[in-house]
PDB file of N, CA, C and O in Angstrom:
ATOM      1  N   MET A   1       0.381  -1.156  -0.385  1.00  0.00           N
ATOM      2  CA  MET A   1       0.582   0.630  -0.252  1.00  0.00           C
ATOM      3  C   MET A   1       1.138   1.435  -0.124  1.00  0.00           C
ATOM      4  O   MET A   1       1.592   2.242   0.687  1.00  0.00           O
ATOM      5  N   PRO A   2       1.076   1.135  -1.151  1.00  0.00           N
ATOM      6  CA  PRO A   2       2.399   3.572  -1.022  1.00  0.00           C
ATOM      7  C   PRO A   2       1.262   4.477  -0.559  1.00  0.00           C
ATOM      8  O   PRO A   2       0.049   4.670  -0.637  1.00  0.00           O
ATOM      9  N   THR A   3       2.429   4.922  -0.019  1.00  0.00           N
ATOM     10  CA  THR A   3       1.650   6.028   0.893  1.00  0.00           C
ATOM     11  C   THR A   3       2.162   7.304  -0.288  1.00  0.00           C
ATOM     12  O   THR A   3       3.336   7.365  -0.655  1.00  0.00           O
ATOM     13  N   ILE A   4       1.585   7.831  -0.562  1.00  0.00           N
ATOM     14  CA  ILE A   4       1.287   9.083  -1.207  1.00  0.00           C
ATOM     15  C   ILE A   4       1.149   9.924  -0.595  1.00  0.00           C
ATOM     16  O   ILE A   4       1.921   9.466   0.247  1.00  0.00           O
ATOM     17  N   ALA A   5       0.829  10.922  -0.132  1.00  0.00           N
ATOM     18  CA  ALA A   5       1.515  11.691   0.528  1.00  0.00           C
ATOM     19  C   ALA A   5       1.565  11.876   1.974  1.00  0.00           C
ATOM     20  O   ALA A   5       0.898  10.989   2.507  1.00  0.00           O
ATOM     21  N   SER A   6       2.280  12.969   3.140  1.00  0.00           N
ATOM     22  CA  SER A   6       2.143  12.943   4.543  1.00  0.00           C
ATOM     23  C   SER A   6       2.146  14.589   4.591  1.00  0.00           C
ATOM     24  O   SER A   6       2.597  15.504   3.902  1.00  0.00           O
ATOM     25  N   PHE A   7       1.294  14.422   5.944  1.00  0.00           N
ATOM     26  CA  PHE A   7       1.299  16.586   5.882  1.00  0.00           C
ATOM     27  C   PHE A   7       0.596  15.843   7.834  1.00  0.00           C
ATOM     28  O   PHE A   7      -0.250  15.105   8.338  1.00  0.00           O
ATOM     29  N   TYR A   8       1.636  16.674   8.141  1.00  0.00           N
ATOM     30  CA  TYR A   8       0.833  16.919  10.536  1.00  0.00           C
ATOM     31  C   TYR A   8       0.958  15.190  10.493  1.00  0.00           C
ATOM     32  O   TYR A   8       0.237  14.197  10.397  1.00  0.00           O
ATOM     33  N   GLY A   9       1.500  15.335  10.546  1.00  0.00           N
ATOM     34  CA  GLY A   9       1.243  13.507  10.795  1.00  0.00           C
ATOM     35  C   GLY A   9       0.650  12.254  10.640  1.00  0.00           C
ATOM     36  O   GLY A   9       0.802  11.175  11.213  1.00  0.00           O
ATOM     37  N   ILE A  10      -0.363  12.817   9.345  1.00  0.00           N
ATOM     38  CA  ILE A  10      -1.139  12.222   8.299  1.00  0.00           C
ATOM     39  C   ILE A  10      -0.340  11.451   6.859  1.00  0.00           C
ATOM     40  O   ILE A  10       0.631  11.928   6.271  1.00  0.00           O
ATOM     41  N   ALA A  11      -1.023  10.204   6.524  1.00  0.00           N
ATOM     42  CA  ALA A  11      -0.165   9.467   5.970  1.00  0.00           C
ATOM     43  C   ALA A  11      -1.362   9.167   5.014  1.00  0.00           C
ATOM     44  O   ALA A  11      -2.187   8.292   5.275  1.00  0.00           O
ATOM     45  N   ILE A  12      -1.438  10.371   3.273  1.00  0.00           N
ATOM     46  CA  ILE A  12      -2.681   9.526   2.486  1.00  0.00           C
ATOM     47  C   ILE A  12      -2.114   8.470   1.910  1.00  0.00           C
ATOM     48  O   ILE A  12      -0.987   8.715   1.479  1.00  0.00           O
ATOM     49  N   ARG A  13      -2.636   6.964   1.685  1.00  0.00           N
ATOM     50  CA  ARG A  13      -2.778   5.502   1.292  1.00  0.00           C
ATOM     51  C   ARG A  13      -3.463   4.600  -0.348  1.00  0.00           C
ATOM     52  O   ARG A  13      -4.412   3.822  -0.249  1.00  0.00           O
ATOM     53  N   MET A  14      -2.949   4.825  -1.400  1.00  0.00           N
ATOM     54  CA  MET A  14      -3.951   3.573  -1.899  1.00  0.00           C
ATOM     55  C   MET A  14      -3.510   2.105  -1.945  1.00  0.00           C
ATOM     56  O   MET A  14      -2.509   1.428  -2.180  1.00  0.00           O
ATOM     57  N   TYR A  15      -4.346   2.023  -1.717  1.00  0.00           N
ATOM     58  CA  TYR A  15      -4.428  -0.003  -2.238  1.00  0.00           C
ATOM     59  C   TYR A  15      -4.573  -0.178  -4.133  1.00  0.00           C
ATOM     60  O   TYR A  15      -5.473  -0.021  -4.958  1.00  0.00           O
ATOM     61  N   LEU A  16      -3.010  -0.617  -4.161  1.00  0.00           N
ATOM     62  CA  LEU A  16      -3.120  -1.126  -5.331  1.00  0.00           C
ATOM     63  C   LEU A  16      -4.326  -1.780  -6.122  1.00  0.00           C
ATOM     64  O   LEU A  16      -4.848  -1.567  -7.216  1.00  0.00           O
ATOM     65  N   LYS A  17      -4.558  -2.765  -4.971  1.00  0.00           N
ATOM     66  CA  LYS A  17      -6.231  -3.916  -5.687  1.00  0.00           C
ATOM     67  C   LYS A  17      -7.118  -3.313  -4.877  1.00  0.00           C
ATOM     68  O   LYS A  17      -8.199  -3.900  -4.927  1.00  0.00           O
ATOM     69  N   ASP A  18      -7.118  -2.316  -4.095  1.00  0.00           N
ATOM     70  CA  ASP A  18      -8.311  -1.591  -3.505  1.00  0.00           C
ATOM     71  C   ASP A  18      -9.671  -1.395  -5.317  1.00  0.00           C
ATOM     72  O   ASP A  18      -9.599  -1.324  -6.544  1.00  0.00           O
ATOM     73  N   HIS A  19     -10.995  -1.399  -3.860  1.00  0.00           N
ATOM     74  CA  HIS A  19     -12.366  -1.378  -4.728  1.00  0.00           C
ATOM     75  C   HIS A  19     -12.802  -0.064  -5.369  1.00  0.00           C
ATOM     76  O   HIS A  19     -12.185   0.947  -5.034  1.00  0.00           O
ATOM     77  N   ALA A  20     -14.032   0.062  -6.463  1.00  0.00           N
ATOM     78  CA  ALA A  20     -14.929   1.109  -6.191  1.00  0.00           C
ATOM     79  C   ALA A  20     -15.703   1.406  -5.040  1.00  0.00           C
ATOM     80  O   ALA A  20     -15.919   0.428  -4.324  1.00  0.00           O
ATOM     81  N   PRO A  21     -16.078   2.255  -4.747  1.00  0.00           N
ATOM     82  CA  PRO A  21     -16.012   4.329  -5.896  1.00  0.00           C
ATOM     83  C   PRO A  21     -14.363   4.859  -5.258  1.00  0.00           C
ATOM     84  O   PRO A  21     -13.971   4.646  -4.111  1.00  0.00           O
ATOM     85  N   PRO A  22     -13.873   5.314  -5.944  1.00  0.00           N
ATOM     86  CA  PRO A  22     -12.530   5.781  -6.440  1.00  0.00           C
ATOM     87  C   PRO A  22     -12.278   6.339  -4.900  1.00  0.00           C
ATOM     88  O   PRO A  22     -13.101   7.195  -4.577  1.00  0.00           O
ATOM     89  N   HIS A  23     -10.871   5.871  -3.459  1.00  0.00           N
ATOM     90  CA  HIS A  23     -11.406   6.282  -2.526  1.00  0.00           C
ATOM     91  C   HIS A  23      -9.931   6.013  -2.224  1.00  0.00           C
ATOM     92  O   HIS A  23      -9.236   5.053  -2.557  1.00  0.00           O
ATOM     93  N   PHE A  24      -9.407   7.908  -0.978  1.00  0.00           N
ATOM     94  CA  PHE A  24      -7.949   7.053  -0.531  1.00  0.00           C
ATOM     95  C   PHE A  24      -8.530   6.468   0.913  1.00  0.00           C
ATOM     96  O   PHE A  24      -9.681   6.452   1.349  1.00  0.00           O
ATOM     97  N   HIS A  25      -6.864   5.836   1.672  1.00  0.00           N
ATOM     98  CA  HIS A  25      -7.192   6.110   3.196  1.00  0.00           C
ATOM     99  C   HIS A  25      -5.940   7.177   3.842  1.00  0.00           C
ATOM    100  O   HIS A  25      -4.756   7.346   3.552  1.00  0.00           O
ATOM    101  N   ALA A  26      -6.788   7.727   4.771  1.00  0.00           N
ATOM    102  CA  ALA A  26      -6.361   8.614   6.153  1.00  0.00           C
ATOM    103  C   ALA A  26      -5.925   7.765   7.324  1.00  0.00           C
ATOM    104  O   ALA A  26      -6.508   6.919   8.003  1.00  0.00           O
ATOM    105  N   ILE A  27      -4.355   8.415   7.341  1.00  0.00           N
ATOM    106  CA  ILE A  27      -4.126   7.663   8.559  1.00  0.00           C
ATOM    107  C   ILE A  27      -3.757   8.327   9.588  1.00  0.00           C
ATOM    108  O   ILE A  27      -2.688   8.933   9.524  1.00  0.00           O
ATOM    109  N   TYR A  28      -4.433   8.371  10.614  1.00  0.00           N
ATOM    110  CA  TYR A  28      -3.298   9.963  11.854  1.00  0.00           C
ATOM    111  C   TYR A  28      -3.124   9.470  13.130  1.00  0.00           C
ATOM    112  O   TYR A  28      -4.056   9.761  13.880  1.00  0.00           O
ATOM    113  N   ARG A  29      -2.369   8.915  13.549  1.00  0.00           N
ATOM    114  CA  ARG A  29      -2.622   7.533  15.168  1.00  0.00           C
ATOM    115  C   ARG A  29      -3.178   6.433  14.915  1.00  0.00           C
ATOM    116  O   ARG A  29      -2.479   5.608  14.327  1.00  0.00           O
ATOM    117  N   ASP A  30      -3.900   6.238  15.093  1.00  0.00           N
ATOM    118  CA  ASP A  30      -4.445   5.072  15.322  1.00  0.00           C
ATOM    119  C   ASP A  30      -6.170   4.819  14.745  1.00  0.00           C
ATOM    120  O   ASP A  30      -6.995   3.924  14.924  1.00  0.00           O
ATOM    121  N   HIS A  31      -6.163   6.318  13.867  1.00  0.00           N
ATOM    122  CA  HIS A  31      -7.849   5.657  13.303  1.00  0.00           C
ATOM    123  C   HIS A  31      -7.782   6.358  12.025  1.00  0.00           C
ATOM    124  O   HIS A  31      -7.800   7.587  11.960  1.00  0.00           O
ATOM    125  N   GLU A  32      -7.694   5.495  10.880  1.00  0.00           N
ATOM    126  CA  GLU A  32      -7.559   5.048   9.457  1.00  0.00           C
ATOM    127  C   GLU A  32      -9.772   4.910   8.805  1.00  0.00           C
ATOM    128  O   GLU A  32     -10.754   4.168   8.798  1.00  0.00           O
ATOM    129  N   ALA A  33      -9.259   6.275   8.404  1.00  0.00           N
ATOM    130  CA  ALA A  33     -10.571   5.914   7.418  1.00  0.00           C
ATOM    131  C   ALA A  33     -10.719   5.983   5.403  1.00  0.00           C
ATOM    132  O   ALA A  33     -10.105   6.210   4.360  1.00  0.00           O
ATOM    133  N   GLN A  34     -11.433   5.768   5.727  1.00  0.00           N
ATOM    134  CA  GLN A  34     -11.961   5.645   3.676  1.00  0.00           C
ATOM    135  C   GLN A  34     -12.088   6.495   3.675  1.00  0.00           C
ATOM    136  O   GLN A  34     -12.486   6.908   4.764  1.00  0.00           O
ATOM    137  N   VAL A  35     -11.855   7.921   2.219  1.00  0.00           N
ATOM    138  CA  VAL A  35     -11.985   8.279   2.369  1.00  0.00           C
ATOM    139  C   VAL A  35     -12.408   8.406   0.726  1.00  0.00           C
ATOM    140  O   VAL A  35     -11.635   7.883  -0.076  1.00  0.00           O
ATOM    141  N   ALA A  36     -13.567   9.061   0.235  1.00  0.00           N
ATOM    142  CA  ALA A  36     -14.200   9.404  -1.460  1.00  0.00           C
ATOM    143  C   ALA A  36     -12.859  10.326  -1.835  1.00  0.00           C
ATOM    144  O   ALA A  36     -12.098  10.950  -1.097  1.00  0.00           O
ATOM    145  N   ILE A  37     -12.874  10.213  -2.803  1.00  0.00           N
ATOM    146  CA  ILE A  37     -12.274  11.424  -3.894  1.00  0.00           C
ATOM    147  C   ILE A  37     -13.303  12.340  -3.999  1.00  0.00           C
ATOM    148  O   ILE A  37     -13.027  13.540  -4.017  1.00  0.00           O
ATOM    149  N   GLY A  38     -14.627  11.901  -4.081  1.00  0.00           N
ATOM    150  CA  GLY A  38     -14.698  13.139  -5.534  1.00  0.00           C
ATOM    151  C   GLY A  38     -15.308  14.220  -4.473  1.00  0.00           C
ATOM    152  O   GLY A  38     -15.000  15.412  -4.482  1.00  0.00           O
ATOM    153  N   THR A  39     -16.379  13.514  -3.400  1.00  0.00           N
ATOM    154  CA  THR A  39     -17.107  13.956  -2.329  1.00  0.00           C
ATOM    155  C   THR A  39     -15.981  14.256  -0.688  1.00  0.00           C
ATOM    156  O   THR A  39     -16.475  14.842   0.275  1.00  0.00           O
ATOM    157  N   GLY A  40     -15.100  13.951  -0.672  1.00  0.00           N
ATOM    158  CA  GLY A  40     -14.866  13.321   0.544  1.00  0.00           C
ATOM    159  C   GLY A  40     -15.873  13.430   1.805  1.00  0.00           C
ATOM    160  O   GLY A  40     -16.061  14.078   2.835  1.00  0.00           O
ATOM    161  N   ASP A  41     -16.121  12.923   1.440  1.00  0.00           N
ATOM    162  CA  ASP A  41     -17.117  12.077   2.815  1.00  0.00           C
ATOM    163  C   ASP A  41     -15.878  10.667   3.147  1.00  0.00           C
ATOM    164  O   ASP A  41     -14.799  10.535   2.571  1.00  0.00           O
ATOM    165  N   ILE A  42     -16.365   9.888   4.069  1.00  0.00           N
ATOM    166  CA  ILE A  42     -15.956   9.299   5.254  1.00  0.00           C
ATOM    167  C   ILE A  42     -17.079   7.920   4.291  1.00  0.00           C
ATOM    168  O   ILE A  42     -18.307   7.896   4.210  1.00  0.00           O
ATOM    169  N   LEU A  43     -16.376   7.242   3.885  1.00  0.00           N
ATOM    170  CA  LEU A  43     -17.262   4.910   3.477  1.00  0.00           C
ATOM    171  C   LEU A  43     -16.593   4.949   4.463  1.00  0.00           C
ATOM    172  O   LEU A  43     -16.830   6.155   4.400  1.00  0.00           O
ATOM    173  N   LYS A  44     -15.993   4.843   5.316  1.00  0.00           N
ATOM    174  CA  LYS A  44     -15.514   3.444   6.643  1.00  0.00           C
ATOM    175  C   LYS A  44     -14.208   3.854   7.209  1.00  0.00           C
ATOM    176  O   LYS A  44     -13.318   4.598   6.796  1.00  0.00           O
ATOM    177  N   GLY A  45     -14.355   3.181   8.224  1.00  0.00           N
ATOM    178  CA  GLY A  45     -13.604   4.222   9.285  1.00  0.00           C
ATOM    179  C   GLY A  45     -13.778   6.028   9.717  1.00  0.00           C
ATOM    180  O   GLY A  45     -14.588   6.851   9.290  1.00  0.00           O
ATOM    181  N   GLU A  46     -12.539   6.194  10.829  1.00  0.00           N
ATOM    182  CA  GLU A  46     -13.293   7.603  10.808  1.00  0.00           C
ATOM    183  C   GLU A  46     -12.006   8.190  11.434  1.00  0.00           C
ATOM    184  O   GLU A  46     -11.388   7.628  12.338  1.00  0.00           O
ATOM    185  N   LEU A  47     -11.662   9.357  10.879  1.00  0.00           N
ATOM    186  CA  LEU A  47     -10.397  10.951  11.814  1.00  0.00           C
ATOM    187  C   LEU A  47     -11.123  11.047  12.716  1.00  0.00           C
ATOM    188  O   LEU A  47     -12.190  10.520  13.033  1.00  0.00           O
ATOM    189  N   PRO A  48     -10.165  12.120  13.335  1.00  0.00           N
ATOM    190  CA  PRO A  48     -10.543  13.336  14.758  1.00  0.00           C
ATOM    191  C   PRO A  48     -11.442  14.127  13.767  1.00  0.00           C
ATOM    192  O   PRO A  48     -12.093  13.660  12.832  1.00  0.00           O
ATOM    193  N   SER A  49     -11.323  15.642  14.233  1.00  0.00           N
ATOM    194  CA  SER A  49     -12.854  16.587  13.359  1.00  0.00           C
ATOM    195  C   SER A  49     -11.682  16.596  12.856  1.00  0.00           C
ATOM    196  O   SER A  49     -11.580  16.178  11.703  1.00  0.00           O
ATOM    197  N   THR A  50     -10.549  17.037  13.514  1.00  0.00           N
ATOM    198  CA  THR A  50      -8.784  18.363  13.015  1.00  0.00           C
ATOM    199  C   THR A  50      -8.786  18.012  12.121  1.00  0.00           C
ATOM    200  O   THR A  50      -8.885  18.647  11.071  1.00  0.00           O
ATOM    201  N   ALA A  51      -8.565  15.734  12.433  1.00  0.00           N
ATOM    202  CA  ALA A  51      -7.303  15.873  11.097  1.00  0.00           C
ATOM    203  C   ALA A  51      -8.322  15.890   9.934  1.00  0.00           C
ATOM    204  O   ALA A  51      -8.314  16.968   9.339  1.00  0.00           O
ATOM    205  N   LEU A  52      -9.231  14.943   9.435  1.00  0.00           N
ATOM    206  CA  LEU A  52     -10.151  15.342   8.644  1.00  0.00           C
ATOM    207  C   LEU A  52     -10.839  16.476   8.017  1.00  0.00           C
ATOM    208  O   LEU A  52     -11.055  16.353   6.811  1.00  0.00           O
ATOM    209  N   ARG A  53     -11.185  17.444   8.531  1.00  0.00           N
ATOM    210  CA  ARG A  53     -10.648  18.755   8.030  1.00  0.00           C
ATOM    211  C   ARG A  53      -9.083  18.873   7.536  1.00  0.00           C
ATOM    212  O   ARG A  53      -9.237  18.504   6.372  1.00  0.00           O
ATOM    213  N   LEU A  54      -7.809  19.121   7.651  1.00  0.00           N
ATOM    214  CA  LEU A  54      -7.030  18.688   6.855  1.00  0.00           C
ATOM    215  C   LEU A  54      -6.748  17.673   5.851  1.00  0.00           C
ATOM    216  O   LEU A  54      -5.706  17.687   5.195  1.00  0.00           O
ATOM    217  N   VAL A  55      -8.045  16.415   5.663  1.00  0.00           N
ATOM    218  CA  VAL A  55      -7.411  15.442   4.257  1.00  0.00           C
ATOM    219  C   VAL A  55      -8.626  15.630   3.839  1.00  0.00           C
ATOM    220  O   VAL A  55      -8.610  15.481   2.617  1.00  0.00           O
ATOM    221  N   ARG A  56      -9.714  15.887   4.220  1.00  0.00           N
ATOM    222  CA  ARG A  56     -10.603  16.930   2.870  1.00  0.00           C
ATOM    223  C   ARG A  56      -9.635  19.147   2.422  1.00  0.00           C
ATOM    224  O   ARG A  56      -9.679  20.101   1.646  1.00  0.00           O
ATOM    225  N   GLU A  57      -9.399  18.958   2.864  1.00  0.00           N
ATOM    226  CA  GLU A  57      -8.430  20.286   2.506  1.00  0.00           C
ATOM    227  C   GLU A  57      -8.410  19.735   1.285  1.00  0.00           C
ATOM    228  O   GLU A  57      -8.935  19.787   0.173  1.00  0.00           O
ATOM    229  N   TRP A  58      -7.339  19.010   2.135  1.00  0.00           N
ATOM    230  CA  TRP A  58      -5.919  18.429   1.704  1.00  0.00           C
ATOM    231  C   TRP A  58      -6.299  17.899  -0.221  1.00  0.00           C
ATOM    232  O   TRP A  58      -5.832  18.294  -1.289  1.00  0.00           O
ATOM    233  N   ALA A  59      -7.241  16.967   0.103  1.00  0.00           N
ATOM    234  CA  ALA A  59      -8.149  16.401  -1.209  1.00  0.00           C
ATOM    235  C   ALA A  59      -8.843  17.028  -2.271  1.00  0.00           C
ATOM    236  O   ALA A  59      -8.856  16.749  -3.470  1.00  0.00           O
ATOM    237  N   LYS A  60      -9.682  18.330  -1.343  1.00  0.00           N
ATOM    238  CA  LYS A  60      -9.776  19.388  -2.419  1.00  0.00           C
ATOM    239  C   LYS A  60      -8.983  19.973  -3.255  1.00  0.00           C
ATOM    240  O   LYS A  60      -9.141  20.026  -4.474  1.00  0.00           O
ATOM    241  N   LEU A  61      -7.981  20.496  -2.542  1.00  0.00           N
ATOM    242  CA  LEU A  61      -6.754  21.440  -3.443  1.00  0.00           C
ATOM    243  C   LEU A  61      -6.209  19.650  -4.665  1.00  0.00           C
ATOM    244  O   LEU A  61      -5.944  19.809  -5.856  1.00  0.00           O
ATOM    245  N   ASN A  62      -6.182  18.706  -4.228  1.00  0.00           N
ATOM    246  CA  ASN A  62      -5.921  17.602  -5.151  1.00  0.00           C
ATOM    247  C   ASN A  62      -6.715  16.742  -5.345  1.00  0.00           C
ATOM    248  O   ASN A  62      -6.362  15.574  -5.177  1.00  0.00           O
ATOM    249  N   GLY A  63      -7.602  16.948  -5.623  1.00  0.00           N
ATOM    250  CA  GLY A  63      -8.340  16.197  -6.012  1.00  0.00           C
ATOM    251  C   GLY A  63      -8.198  15.306  -7.981  1.00  0.00           C
ATOM    252  O   GLY A  63      -8.515  14.123  -8.108  1.00  0.00           O
ATOM    253  N   GLU A  64      -7.479  16.524  -9.780  1.00  0.00           N
ATOM    254  CA  GLU A  64      -7.379  15.926  -9.905  1.00  0.00           C
ATOM    255  C   GLU A  64      -6.035  14.648 -10.281  1.00  0.00           C
ATOM    256  O   GLU A  64      -6.003  13.754 -11.126  1.00  0.00           O
ATOM    257  N   ALA A  65      -4.973  15.106  -9.156  1.00  0.00           N
ATOM    258  CA  ALA A  65      -4.059  14.418  -8.388  1.00  0.00           C
ATOM    259  C   ALA A  65      -4.809  13.602  -8.681  1.00  0.00           C
ATOM    260  O   ALA A  65      -5.177  13.248  -9.801  1.00  0.00           O
ATOM    261  N   LEU A  66      -5.148  13.170  -7.484  1.00  0.00           N
ATOM    262  CA  LEU A  66      -5.897  11.994  -6.026  1.00  0.00           C
ATOM    263  C   LEU A  66      -6.155  11.052  -7.619  1.00  0.00           C
ATOM    264  O   LEU A  66      -5.331  10.191  -7.927  1.00  0.00           O
ATOM    265  N   GLU A  67      -7.592  11.399  -8.694  1.00  0.00           N
ATOM    266  CA  GLU A  67      -8.415  10.995  -9.950  1.00  0.00           C
ATOM    267  C   GLU A  67      -7.089   9.957 -10.755  1.00  0.00           C
ATOM    268  O   GLU A  67      -7.079   8.764 -11.058  1.00  0.00           O
ATOM    269  N   ALA A  68      -6.178  10.927 -10.888  1.00  0.00           N
ATOM    270  CA  ALA A  68      -4.941  10.892 -11.387  1.00  0.00           C
ATOM    271  C   ALA A  68      -4.528   9.315 -11.202  1.00  0.00           C
ATOM    272  O   ALA A  68      -4.540   8.402 -12.028  1.00  0.00           O
ATOM    273  N   ASN A  69      -4.097   9.330  -9.590  1.00  0.00           N
ATOM    274  CA  ASN A  69      -3.438   8.579  -9.327  1.00  0.00           C
ATOM    275  C   ASN A  69      -4.865   6.677  -9.124  1.00  0.00           C
ATOM    276  O   ASN A  69      -4.467   5.513  -9.086  1.00  0.00           O
ATOM    277  N   TRP A  70      -5.683   6.935  -9.083  1.00  0.00           N
ATOM    278  CA  TRP A  70      -6.514   5.982  -8.915  1.00  0.00           C
ATOM    279  C   TRP A  70      -6.981   4.942 -10.361  1.00  0.00           C
ATOM    280  O   TRP A  70      -7.483   3.818 -10.383  1.00  0.00           O
ATOM    281  N   ARG A  71      -6.503   6.021 -11.668  1.00  0.00           N
ATOM    282  CA  ARG A  71      -6.548   5.503 -12.602  1.00  0.00           C
ATOM    283  C   ARG A  71      -5.337   4.835 -12.572  1.00  0.00           C
ATOM    284  O   ARG A  71      -5.146   3.628 -12.719  1.00  0.00           O
ATOM    285  N   ARG A  72      -4.368   5.899 -12.327  1.00  0.00           N
ATOM    286  CA  ARG A  72      -2.596   5.444 -13.048  1.00  0.00           C
ATOM    287  C   ARG A  72      -2.923   3.775 -11.993  1.00  0.00           C
ATOM    288  O   ARG A  72      -2.215   3.004 -12.639  1.00  0.00           O
ATOM    289  N   ARG A  73      -3.592   2.846 -10.762  1.00  0.00           N
ATOM    290  CA  ARG A  73      -3.701   2.308 -10.174  1.00  0.00           C
ATOM    291  C   ARG A  73      -4.409   1.453 -10.788  1.00  0.00           C
ATOM    292  O   ARG A  73      -4.168   0.415 -10.172  1.00  0.00           O
ATOM    293  N   GLU A  74      -5.149   1.201 -11.626  1.00  0.00           N
ATOM    294  CA  GLU A  74      -6.217   0.477 -12.451  1.00  0.00           C
ATOM    295  C   GLU A  74      -5.591  -0.056 -13.174  1.00  0.00           C
ATOM    296  O   GLU A  74      -5.775  -1.261 -13.344  1.00  0.00           O
ATOM    297  N   THR A  75      -4.609   0.633 -13.881  1.00  0.00           N
ATOM    298  CA  THR A  75      -4.065  -0.081 -15.220  1.00  0.00           C
ATOM    299  C   THR A  75      -2.356  -0.142 -14.887  1.00  0.00           C
ATOM    300  O   THR A  75      -1.388   0.241 -15.544  1.00  0.00           O
ATOM    301  N   GLY A  76      -2.441  -0.607 -13.956  1.00  0.00           N
ATOM    302  CA  GLY A  76      -0.812  -0.757 -13.183  1.00  0.00           C
ATOM    303  C   GLY A  76       0.247  -0.630 -12.765  1.00  0.00           C
ATOM    304  O   GLY A  76       1.161  -1.234 -12.203  1.00  0.00           O
ATOM    305  N   LEU A  77      -0.192   0.770 -13.345  1.00  0.00           N
ATOM    306  CA  LEU A  77       1.154   1.664 -13.325  1.00  0.00           C
ATOM    307  C   LEU A  77       1.267   2.398 -12.391  1.00  0.00           C
ATOM    308  O   LEU A  77       0.242   2.852 -11.883  1.00  0.00           O
ATOM    309  N   PRO A  78       2.602   2.756 -11.850  1.00  0.00           N
ATOM    310  CA  PRO A  78       3.325   3.368 -10.260  1.00  0.00           C
ATOM    311  C   PRO A  78       2.379   4.803 -10.334  1.00  0.00           C
ATOM    312  O   PRO A  78       2.210   5.705 -11.154  1.00  0.00           O
ATOM    313  N   LEU A  79       1.972   4.522  -9.242  1.00  0.00           N
ATOM    314  CA  LEU A  79       1.447   5.716  -7.987  1.00  0.00           C
ATOM    315  C   LEU A  79       2.419   7.479  -8.194  1.00  0.00           C
ATOM    316  O   LEU A  79       3.510   7.656  -7.651  1.00  0.00           O
ATOM    317  N   GLU A  80       2.148   7.904  -8.532  1.00  0.00           N
ATOM    318  CA  GLU A  80       3.143   9.416  -7.874  1.00  0.00           C
ATOM    319  C   GLU A  80       3.155   9.790  -6.378  1.00  0.00           C
ATOM    320  O   GLU A  80       3.388   8.946  -5.512  1.00  0.00           O
ATOM    321  N   GLN A  81       3.059  10.268  -6.277  1.00  0.00           N
ATOM    322  CA  GLN A  81       3.596  11.161  -4.635  1.00  0.00           C
ATOM    323  C   GLN A  81       2.815  12.808  -5.267  1.00  0.00           C
ATOM    324  O   GLN A  81       2.423  13.128  -6.390  1.00  0.00           O
ATOM    325  N   ILE A  82       2.843  13.518  -4.020  1.00  0.00           N
ATOM    326  CA  ILE A  82       1.168  14.328  -3.609  1.00  0.00           C
ATOM    327  C   ILE A  82       1.498  15.325  -3.025  1.00  0.00           C
ATOM    328  O   ILE A  82       1.092  14.978  -1.916  1.00  0.00           O
ATOM    329  N   ASP A  83       1.886  16.244  -2.873  1.00  0.00           N
ATOM    330  CA  ASP A  83       2.501  17.306  -1.765  1.00  0.00           C
ATOM    331  C   ASP A  83       1.645  17.193  -0.882  1.00  0.00           C
ATOM    332  O   ASP A  83       0.487  17.297  -1.287  1.00  0.00           O
ATOM    333  N   GLY A  84       1.775  17.027   0.115  1.00  0.00           N
ATOM    334  CA  GLY A  84       0.545  17.679   1.436  1.00  0.00           C
ATOM    335  C   GLY A  84       0.222  18.729   1.553  1.00  0.00           C
ATOM    336  O   GLY A  84      -0.042  19.296   0.493  1.00  0.00           O
ATOM    337  N   LEU A  85       0.056  19.597   2.925  1.00  0.00           N
ATOM    338  CA  LEU A  85      -0.366  21.137   3.266  1.00  0.00           C
ATOM    339  C   LEU A  85       1.271  21.602   3.718  1.00  0.00           C
ATOM    340  O   LEU A  85       2.054  22.518   3.469  1.00  0.00           O
ATOM    341  N   ASP A  86       1.236  20.590   4.382  1.00  0.00           N
ATOM    342  CA  ASP A  86       2.914  20.868   4.670  1.00  0.00           C
ATOM    343  C   ASP A  86       4.302  21.763   3.165  1.00  0.00           C
ATOM    344  O   ASP A  86       4.780  22.853   3.480  1.00  0.00           O
ATOM    345  N   ALA A  87       4.521  21.440   2.434  1.00  0.00           N
ATOM    346  CA  ALA A  87       5.497  21.953   2.039  1.00  0.00           C
ATOM    347  C   ALA A  87       5.009  22.924   1.322  1.00  0.00           C
ATOM    348  O   ALA A  87       3.866  23.232   0.985  1.00  0.00           O
ATOM    349  N   GLU A  88       6.122  23.393   1.123  1.00  0.00           N
ATOM    350  CA  GLU A  88       6.694  24.265   0.737  1.00  0.00           C
ATOM    351  C   GLU A  88       6.925  24.467  -0.583  1.00  0.00           C
ATOM    352  O   GLU A  88       7.565  25.451  -0.954  1.00  0.00           O
TER     353      GLU A  88
END
């Protein structure tokens, strides 16, 4: 499961053989959530409110890159890294 971004202690991952709908996994401490790429809705799991706010903000800024990575994953191509919110 490649980590495609990390920021403020949050790791963003995509499983190579994951299922639809398009989503990513956000991991923060002992919390994990599957987050829909298009909407930012939590599909499964949970995150503390501050971490969820940051994840949704990051996902909104990087929607196109997330969708591109989802398509790359479907075709077996390597996933690309995406800058976190704390990138300079």
